[in-house]
C-alpha positions in Angstrom: 1.1 18.6 2.9 -0.2 16.1 5.5 -2.1 14.2 3.3 -3.8 10.9 4.2 -2.0 7.7 3.0 -3.1 4.2 3.0 -0.7 2.0 2.9 -1.4 -1.4 1.0 0.8 -4.4 2.0 0.5 -8.2 2.6 -0.6 -9.4 6.0 -2.3 -12.7 6.1 -1.2 -13.6 2.7 2.5 -13.5 3.9 4.5 -11.0 6.3 8.2 -11.7 4.2 8.2 -7.8 3.2 7.2 -6.7 6.9 10.6 -4.8 7.5 10.3 -2.8 3.9 6.7 -2.1 4.6 7.8 -0.9 8.1 10.3 1.7 6.4 7.8 2.6 4.1 5.8 3.6 6.2 8.2 5.8 8.7 9.2 7.2 5.5 6.2 8.8 4.7 5.1 9.7 8.1 7.9 12.2 8.3 5.5 14.4 6.1 2.0 12.7 6.2 -0.1 10.8 7.9 -0.6 6.9 7.3 -4.0 5.6 8.5 -2.7 2.0 8.2 0.6 2.3 10.2 -0.3 -1.3 11.6 0.7 -2.9 8.0 4.0 -1.9 9.2 4.6 -3.4 12.5 7.2 -6.3 12.6 5.2 -8.5 15.3 1.7 -8.0 13.9 -1.2 -9.4 15.8 -4.6 -9.2 14.6 -7.1 -9.1 17.4 -10.1 -7.8 15.8 -12.5 -10.0 14.2 -12.5 -10.2 10.5 -16.2 -8.1 10.2 -14.0 -4.8 12.2 -11.3 -5.1 10.1 -13.3 -5.1 6.9 -15.3 -2.1 8.1 -12.0 -0.1 9.4 -10.3 -1.0 6.3 -12.9 0.5 4.2 -13.6 3.6 6.0 -9.8 4.2 6.0 -9.9 4.2 2.4 -12.8 6.1 1.8 -10.9 8.9 4.2 -7.4 8.6 2.4 -5.9 10.8 -0.3 -4.4 8.4 -1.9 -3.1 4.8 -1.7 0.4 3.9 -2.0 1.3 -0.1 -2.1 4.0 -2.5 -1.6 2.8 -5.3 -3.7 5.6 -8.0 -4.5 3.9 -10.2 -2.3 0.4 -11.2 -3.7 -2.3 -10.9 -1.5 -6.5 -11.1 -2.1 -6.7 -8.4 0.6 -4.7 -6.2 -1.1 -6.2 -6.7 -4.4 -9.8 -6.2 -2.7 -8.2 -2.8 -1.5 -7.0 -1.8 -4.9 -10.5 -2.6 -6.4 -12.0 -0.5 -3.6 -9.8 2.6 -3.9 -10.1 2.3 -7.6 -14.4 2.7 -7.1 -13.8 5.3 -4.6 -11.5 7.1 -7.3 -8.4 7.0 -4.8 -5.1 7.3 -6.7 -3.2 4.1 -6.4 0.6 4.1 -6.3 2.1 0.6 -6.4 5.8 -0.8 -6.2 6.8 -4.6 -6.6 10.4 -6.1 -7.2 10.0 -7.9 -10.9 12.6 -10.0 -9.5 10.3 -11.5 -7.0 7.0 -11.5 -8.8 4.9 -10.7 -11.5 2.3 -8.7 -11.2 -1.4 -9.8 -12.3 -2.6 -8.8 -15.5 -5.7 -7.2 -13.4 -3.0 -4.9 -12.1 -1.0 -4.2 -15.6 -3.6 -4.1 -17.9 -5.5 -1.6 -16.0 -4.1 2.0 -16.4 -5.4 3.4 -13.3 -2.5 1.9 -11.5 0.6 3.9 -11.3 2.9 1.1 -11.3 6.7 1.4 -10.2 9.1 -1.7 -10.9 12.0 -1.3 -8.3 15.2 -3.5 -7.9 16.7 -1.7 -4.9 14.7 -0.6 -2.1 16.1 3.3 -2.2 15.1 3.2 -5.8 11.3 3.8 -4.0 11.6 6.8 -1.9 12.8 9.5 -4.8 9.1 8.4 -6.3 7.5 8.1 -2.9 8.7 11.8 -2.6 7.5 12.8 -6.3 4.0 11.3 -5.5 3.1 13.2 -2.3 4.0 16.7 -3.7 2.1 16.1 -6.8 -1.2 15.3 -4.9 
């Protein structure tokens, strides 16, 4: 196993789901490597300049085997990461809670993205298991 996973979640657009990101990243790390574990830090403080962040994140995207994202909180940065991942043909698996958000048609209309709506967090973990074993 030990896939390299790029985990995508909102940082500057809002940290309301930071706890969920943390739990999902911790779960993935039981079997695989998460290149972007900082997305799940509960007290995240960006100390790098924007150019360094861009260069590091795009390098991680190119290195990753796949992208898993929690996209309930709309984020321009996550949207960019998804387009970048698609450009480099990285499989993208997206989770969102439809009770909290409507996804953009740019995601739901693009058959490249595998989108999984969920009501309860517990529904996500079996799907992650399936994704990681499928790759």
